[in-house]
C-alpha positions in Angstrom: 0.0 0.0 0.0 1.2 3.4 -0.9 0.3 7.0 -0.2 -1.4 9.1 -2.9 1.0 9.7 -5.8 1.5 13.3 -6.9 -0.2 14.1 -10.2 3.1 14.3 -12.1 4.0 10.8 -10.9 0.6 9.2 -11.2 1.0 7.5 -14.6 4.3 5.9 -13.7 2.8 4.9 -10.4 -0.2 3.2 -12.1 2.1 1.6 -14.7 4.2 0.0 -11.9 1.6 -2.7 -11.4 0.9 -5.5 -13.9 -2.7 -5.7 -12.8 -4.8 -3.6 -10.4 -7.5 -4.5 -7.9 -10.6 -2.3 -7.4 -13.6 -3.1 -5.3 -17.0 -1.7 -4.5 -19.5 -3.2 -2.1 -22.5 -4.2 -4.2 -24.7 -2.2 -1.9 -23.2 0.9 -3.4 -24.1 0.0 -7.0 -25.7 2.9 -8.8 -24.5 5.5 -6.2 -20.7 5.8 -6.7 -17.9 4.9 -9.0 -14.3 4.4 -7.8 -12.6 6.9 -10.0 -9.3 5.0 -9.9 -10.6 2.8 -12.8 -10.2 5.6 -15.3 -6.5 6.1 -14.4 -5.9 2.4 -14.4 -7.4 2.0 -17.8 -5.6 5.1 -19.1 -2.3 3.5 -17.9 -3.1 0.5 -20.1 -3.3 -1.9 -17.1 -6.1 -4.4 -16.5 -8.1 -4.5 -13.3 -9.6 -7.3 -11.2 -12.9 -5.7 -10.1 -14.6 -7.2 -7.1 -18.2 -6.1 -7.0 -21.5 -6.1 -8.9 -21.4 -6.9 -12.6 -24.3 -4.4 -12.9 -22.3 -1.5 -11.5 -20.7 1.0 -13.9 -17.3 -0.4 -13.2 -18.5 -4.0 -13.7 -20.1 -3.1 -17.0 -17.1 -1.1 -18.2 -14.6 -3.9 -17.3 -16.8 -6.5 -19.0 -17.6 -4.3 -22.1 -13.9 -3.3 -22.6 -12.3 -6.7 -21.9 -9.9 -4.7 -19.7 -9.9 -7.0 -16.8 -12.0 -9.4 -14.7 -15.3 -8.9 -12.8 -15.6 -11.1 -9.7 -18.7 -11.1 -7.5 -18.2 -10.3 -3.9 -17.4 -13.4 -1.9 -16.6 -15.5 -5.0 -13.3 -17.0 -3.9 -13.2 -19.4 -6.9 -13.8 -16.5 -9.3 -11.1 -14.5 -7.7 -8.6 -17.4 -7.9 -9.5 -17.9 -11.5 -8.9 -14.2 -12.3 -5.6 -14.3 -10.5 -4.5 -17.4 -12.4 -5.3 -15.7 -15.7 -3.6 -12.5 -14.6 -0.4 -14.3 -14.0 0.1 -14.6 -17.8 1.9 -11.6 -19.1 0.4 -11.9 -22.6 -3.1 -12.0 -21.1 -2.4 -8.9 -19.0 -0.9 -7.1 -21.9 -3.9 -7.8 -24.2 -6.4 -6.8 -21.4 -4.3 -3.7 -20.8 -4.5 -2.7 -24.5 -8.3 -3.2 -24.4 -8.5 -1.1 -21.2 -6.5 1.7 -22.9 -8.7 1.7 -26.0 -11.8 1.9 -23.9 -10.3 4.8 -21.9 -9.5 6.7 -25.0 -13.0 6.2 -26.3 -15.0 6.8 -23.1 -12.8 8.7 -20.6 -11.3 11.4 -22.9 -11.4 14.7 -21.0 -12.1 16.9 -24.0 -14.9 14.7 -25.4 -16.5 14.5 -22.0 -16.3 18.2 -21.3 -18.1 18.8 -24.6 -20.7 16.3 -23.6 -21.3 18.0 -20.2 -21.6 21.4 -21.9 -24.1 19.9 -24.3 -26.2 18.5 -21.4 -26.0 21.7 -19.4 -27.0 23.9 -22.3 -29.6 21.7 -23.9 -32.9 23.6 -24.3 -31.5 27.0 -23.5 -32.4 28.5 -26.9 
């Protein structure tokens, strides 16, 4: 476990791991999104997500192919994900998928334009 990385070191910090772990209690589905997923995907690293497949993160990981989704308390599922994550070729492929998804869905300029569109809709 490490302290927060300064912004200028964040990418190198995120790229120092072969695979990341993120979790969200299923009770929080629909109410919050751990923002670390965007940085992990942008760093071209896969993630093992423990939580609900119906959550935003669960859907993004499954849709992108950028990692593994494991239900809470699914020990066998976690062991299977860890076994796959030990293969460097699998991690690299899932990392590329994560990066492609980040570029398409988490791009700051594109999302700023979308927010402006939403906020200004119907103001004519």
